[in-house]
C-alpha positions, 0 to 999 in steps of 0.5 A, a space after each residue: 499500500 502506497 502512503 502519502 506524506 500528508 496521511 500521517 498524523 505528526 505531533 510535536 510538543 513544544 516544551 518551551 511554549 508548552 504547546 501541543 500541535 498535531 498535524 496531518 501532513 505538513 502545515 499550510 500557511 492557508 490553513 484557517 485557525 478557530 479557537 472551539 474551545 478554551 486554549 484549544 485550536 483547530 486548523 482547516 482547509 479553506 478549500 474542503 473544511 477538512 480539519 489538518 491540526 489541532 493545537 493546545 496550549 498551556 498543555 502541561 497546565 490542561 494534562 495535570 489537570 486530568 492524569 488518565 486521559 484527555 479529551 480533544 474536539 476531534 473524530 478520529 478514524 483509524 486504518 491499517 496502513 502498511 509502512 515503508 
């Protein structure tokens, strides 16, 4: 199975800024950002409205409030893929 690069979910935590980033593929400067909850921002493709990323500000403070899990305002679909 051939995986396109934008089919990967990228996670990055910036400890200096205390921000957790999720991104489907490479972020685009054209994406539209909307704050959907306190300090939670989604990025959308302006042409398709597809969610392309999620940003959580002050992540370490939020993660201390929820010791076992963190609920995010997104839907995730899992599909088995071949890895190259």
